[in-house]
C-alpha positions as CSV (number, residue, x, y, z in Angstrom):
1,M,-90.9,-12.3,77.8
2,N,-92.4,-14.9,80.1
3,T,-95.9,-16.4,79.6
4,L,-97.7,-13.8,81.8
5,E,-96.0,-10.9,80.0
6,N,-97.0,-12.4,76.7
7,D,-100.6,-12.7,77.8
8,I,-100.6,-9.1,79.1
9,T,-99.2,-7.6,76.0
10,A,-101.5,-9.6,73.8
11,L,-104.5,-8.0,75.6
12,L,-103.4,-4.5,74.6
13,T,-103.4,-5.5,71.0
14,K,-106.9,-7.0,71.4
15,V,-108.3,-3.8,73.0
16,Q,-106.8,-1.7,70.2
17,R,-108.1,-4.0,67.5
18,T,-111.7,-4.6,68.8
19,K,-112.3,-1.1,70.3
20,P,-114.8,-2.4,73.0
21,L,-117.8,-0.3,74.0
22,I,-117.5,0.7,77.6
23,H,-120.7,1.9,79.4
24,N,-119.6,4.4,82.1
25,M,-122.0,5.5,84.8
26,T,-119.5,7.8,86.3
27,N,-119.3,11.1,88.2
28,V,-119.7,14.6,86.8
29,V,-116.1,15.6,87.8
30,V,-114.4,13.0,85.5
31,T,-116.7,12.4,82.5
32,N,-114.7,14.2,79.9
33,F,-111.3,12.9,81.1
34,T,-112.7,9.3,81.2
35,A,-114.1,9.5,77.7
36,N,-110.8,11.0,76.3
37,G,-108.7,8.4,78.1
38,L,-110.8,5.5,76.7
39,Y,-110.6,7.0,73.2
40,A,-106.8,7.3,73.6
41,L,-106.5,3.7,74.7
42,G,-108.5,2.6,71.7
43,A,-111.8,1.8,73.4
44,S,-115.2,3.4,72.7
45,P,-116.8,5.2,75.6
46,V,-120.5,5.8,76.2
47,M,-122.0,7.7,79.1
48,A,-125.7,6.8,79.8
49,Y,-127.5,7.5,83.0
50,A,-131.3,7.6,82.4
51,P,-133.1,4.7,84.0
52,E,-135.2,4.4,80.8
53,E,-132.2,3.4,78.7
54,V,-129.4,2.1,81.0
55,A,-130.6,-1.6,80.7
56,D,-130.5,-1.4,76.9
57,M,-127.1,0.3,76.9
58,A,-125.5,-2.1,79.4
59,K,-126.5,-5.2,77.4
60,I,-124.7,-4.1,74.3
61,A,-121.6,-2.9,76.0
62,G,-118.4,-4.8,76.5
63,A,-118.2,-3.8,80.1
64,L,-120.2,-1.7,82.5
65,V,-118.4,0.7,84.9
66,L,-120.3,2.0,88.0
67,N,-118.6,4.9,89.8
68,I,-120.2,6.5,92.8
69,G,-118.1,9.7,92.9
70,T,-121.1,12.1,92.8
71,L,-123.9,9.8,93.7
72,T,-127.5,10.4,94.3
73,K,-130.3,8.0,95.3
74,E,-131.7,8.1,91.7
75,Q,-128.3,7.3,90.2
76,V,-127.8,4.3,92.5
77,E,-131.2,3.0,91.4
78,A,-130.2,3.4,87.7
79,M,-126.8,1.7,88.4
80,I,-128.6,-1.3,89.8
81,I,-131.0,-1.5,86.8
82,A,-127.9,-1.3,84.5
83,G,-126.0,-3.8,86.6
84,K,-128.8,-6.4,86.5
85,S,-129.1,-6.1,82.8
86,A,-125.3,-6.5,82.4
87,N,-125.5,-9.6,84.6
88,E,-128.3,-11.1,82.5
89,H,-126.3,-10.6,79.3
90,G,-122.9,-11.7,80.4
91,V,-121.4,-8.3,80.5
92,P,-118.7,-7.8,83.2
93,V,-119.5,-5.1,85.8
94,L,-116.8,-3.0,87.5
95,L,-117.4,-0.9,90.7
96,D,-115.4,2.1,91.7
97,P,-116.6,2.8,95.3
98,V,-115.3,6.4,95.4
99,G,-115.2,7.7,99.0
100,A,-116.6,4.5,100.6
101,G,-116.2,5.0,104.3
102,A,-116.3,8.8,104.1
103,T,-120.1,8.9,104.7
104,A,-122.7,6.4,105.7
105,F,-124.6,7.0,102.4
106,R,-121.6,6.3,100.2
107,T,-120.8,3.1,102.1
108,A,-124.4,1.9,102.1
109,S,-124.8,2.7,98.4
110,A,-121.6,0.7,97.4
111,L,-122.7,-2.2,99.6
112,R,-126.2,-2.2,98.1
113,I,-124.8,-2.4,94.6
114,L,-122.6,-5.3,95.7
115,R,-125.6,-7.1,97.2
116,E,-127.9,-6.6,94.2
117,V,-125.5,-6.8,91.3
118,K,-122.9,-9.4,90.5
119,V,-119.8,-7.2,90.4
120,S,-116.9,-8.8,88.7
121,L,-114.1,-6.4,89.6
122,V,-113.8,-3.7,92.4
123,R,-111.1,-1.1,92.1
124,G,-110.4,1.5,94.9
125,N,-107.8,2.8,97.2
126,A,-106.9,0.9,100.4
127,A,-109.3,2.8,102.6
128,E,-112.3,2.4,100.3
129,I,-111.7,-1.4,99.9
130,A,-111.2,-1.8,103.7
131,N,-114.4,0.0,104.5
132,L,-116.3,-2.2,102.1
133,I,-115.4,-5.3,104.1
134,G,-115.8,-3.7,107.6
135,E,-112.2,-2.9,108.2
136,S,-111.7,0.6,109.4
137,R,-109.1,2.7,107.6
138,E,-109.0,6.5,107.7
139,I,-110.3,8.3,104.7
140,K,-110.7,12.0,104.0
141,G,-113.1,12.9,101.3
142,V,-112.3,10.5,98.5
143,D,-108.5,10.3,99.3
144,A,-106.6,7.9,101.4
145,G,-103.0,7.2,102.2
146,D,-101.2,4.1,101.0
147,G,-100.8,1.1,103.2
148,A,-97.6,-0.9,103.1
149,D,-97.4,-3.3,100.2
150,N,-97.8,-6.4,102.3
151,E,-100.8,-4.8,104.1
152,N,-102.5,-4.0,100.8
153,A,-101.8,-7.5,99.4
154,G,-103.4,-9.1,102.5
155,L,-106.3,-6.7,102.3
156,G,-106.8,-7.5,98.6
157,L,-106.9,-11.2,99.3
158,R,-109.4,-10.8,102.1
159,A,-111.6,-8.4,100.1
160,S,-111.6,-10.6,97.1
161,R,-112.8,-13.6,99.1
162,Q,-115.5,-11.6,101.0
163,L,-116.8,-9.7,98.0
164,N,-116.5,-12.7,95.6
165,A,-114.9,-10.4,93.0
166,I,-111.5,-9.5,91.6
167,V,-110.2,-6.7,93.8
168,A,-107.7,-4.1,92.7
169,I,-106.2,-1.7,95.3
170,T,-104.3,1.2,93.8
171,G,-101.5,3.2,95.4
172,K,-97.8,3.7,95.1
173,E,-97.8,0.1,93.9
174,D,-101.0,-1.5,92.7
175,V,-102.3,-4.8,94.1
176,I,-104.8,-7.1,92.4
177,S,-106.2,-10.4,93.7
178,D,-108.7,-13.2,93.0
179,G,-108.6,-14.4,96.6
180,S,-105.9,-16.9,96.2
181,L,-103.3,-15.3,93.9
182,C,-102.0,-11.8,94.4
183,R,-100.1,-9.6,91.9
184,V,-98.3,-6.4,92.7
185,V,-97.9,-4.0,89.7
186,S,-95.3,-1.3,89.9
187,G,-95.2,1.7,87.6
188,G,-97.1,5.0,87.4
189,D,-96.0,8.2,89.0
190,A,-97.0,10.5,91.9
191,L,-98.2,13.1,89.4
192,L,-101.3,10.9,88.9
193,T,-102.4,12.0,92.4
194,Q,-102.6,15.6,91.1
195,V,-104.9,14.9,88.2
196,T,-108.6,14.7,89.1
197,G,-110.2,11.5,87.8
198,A,-107.0,9.5,87.3
199,G,-108.3,6.7,89.5
200,C,-111.8,6.8,87.9
201,L,-110.3,6.6,84.4
202,L,-108.2,3.6,85.5
203,T,-111.4,1.7,86.5
204,S,-112.8,2.4,83.0
205,V,-109.5,1.3,81.5
206,L,-109.7,-1.9,83.5
207,G,-113.2,-2.2,82.0
208,A,-111.8,-2.0,78.5
209,F,-109.4,-4.9,79.2
210,A,-112.2,-6.9,81.0
211,A,-114.3,-6.5,77.8
212,V,-111.9,-8.5,75.8
213,E,-110.7,-11.1,78.3
214,K,-112.8,-13.5,80.5
215,D,-109.9,-14.1,82.9
216,L,-110.5,-10.9,84.9
217,L,-107.4,-11.3,87.0
218,L,-105.4,-11.2,83.8
219,A,-107.4,-8.4,82.4
220,G,-107.0,-6.3,85.5
221,T,-103.3,-7.0,85.7
222,A,-102.9,-5.9,82.1
223,G,-104.9,-2.7,82.6
224,L,-102.9,-1.7,85.7
225,A,-99.6,-2.4,84.0
226,F,-100.3,-0.5,80.8
227,Y,-101.9,2.4,82.7
228,G,-98.8,2.6,85.0
229,A,-96.5,2.5,82.0
230,A,-98.3,5.3,80.2
231,A,-98.1,7.4,83.4
232,S,-94.4,6.7,83.9
233,R,-93.6,7.6,80.3
234,A,-95.7,10.8,80.6
235,A,-93.9,11.8,83.8
236,E,-90.5,11.5,82.1
237,R,-91.6,14.2,79.7
238,T,-93.3,16.6,82.1
239,S,-92.2,16.1,85.7
240,E,-90.4,19.4,85.7
241,I,-93.4,21.2,84.2
242,G,-96.4,20.3,86.2
243,P,-99.7,18.3,86.4
244,G,-101.4,20.2,83.6
245,S,-98.7,19.2,81.1
246,F,-98.6,15.7,82.6
247,Q,-102.4,15.2,82.0
248,A,-102.1,16.0,78.3
249,A,-98.9,13.9,78.0
250,F,-100.6,11.0,79.8
251,L,-103.5,10.9,77.2
252,D,-100.8,11.0,74.5
253,E,-99.0,8.1,76.0
254,L,-102.2,6.1,76.4
255,A,-102.7,6.6,72.6
256,K,-99.1,5.5,71.9
257,L,-99.1,2.3,74.0
258,H,-97.7,-0.7,72.2
259,P,-96.7,-4.2,73.4
260,H,-93.2,-3.1,74.4
261,S,-94.3,-0.1,76.4
262,L,-94.0,-1.9,79.7
263,K,-90.2,-2.4,79.4
264,G,-88.6,-0.1,82.0
265,H,-91.9,1.5,83.0
266,A,-94.0,-1.2,84.7
267,A,-93.5,-4.7,86.2
268,V,-95.6,-7.4,87.8
269,R,-94.8,-9.6,90.8
270,E,-96.9,-12.6,91.6
271,F,-97.6,-14.3,95.0
272,Q,-99.7,-17.0,96.5
273,A,-101.9,-16.6,99.6
274,S,-100.7,-18.1,102.8
275,A,-102.9,-20.2,105.0
276,T,-103.9,-17.1,107.1
277,G,-105.0,-15.3,104.0
278,E,-102.1,-12.9,103.9
279,A,-99.9,-12.5,100.8
280,L,-96.5,-14.2,100.8
281,I,-94.4,-11.2,99.9
């Protein structure tokens, strides 16, 4: 293993050993799947939404995950309360801008959170991330098509610089950037697109890794790699059966992850930014 691979695998062991508490303010569609996925990984989930308690919950968590999938004005207010508390207590905040660009309310809500809360990591598909930085990409509902790898790498670099956060763009291959360095993570399987909440759970999994590692580019890379490996391993068992069996197998594979799970199931490529802000791929 090279140094990066060693660092990535060490983080899985740290998550499993420390069982970080992840405060999820997520959408109603994915709550159960998110909780079960975090438990399978070895983290400890909590879902708290009431404005009367979110500040107290956020300050004791290892990470705070804000997901606007089924947002309301009241939920956005509570998310900002929680986010400010997390900021005050050194807790990393992750944003999943579900459907940003689909409606003006979604886009404005995501941008308001980014203005009023110091968000450490943003994870979304290419269209969501593009719309956050004023670049138009087509989005239908909460889904979007993949851009080419080099397009997403350049988008990740630009978005990271503009949003002042680590940015992860997920698709056929995942891209993560800190604005100067870009990593492309391969793995996963197309069956993930047939499971509601797979992206939302991924953001919470990234939160689990962020809870145990201050280098959030490294934490995000590790989360993407192990998530992709679990999906790849689950697909090997269930691709001929269907998404229902895949979902159950995926939770099993998250629970069975170990430092050598990446071999043959996920890989990381690393690039520097060019002078124009595009990735050198």
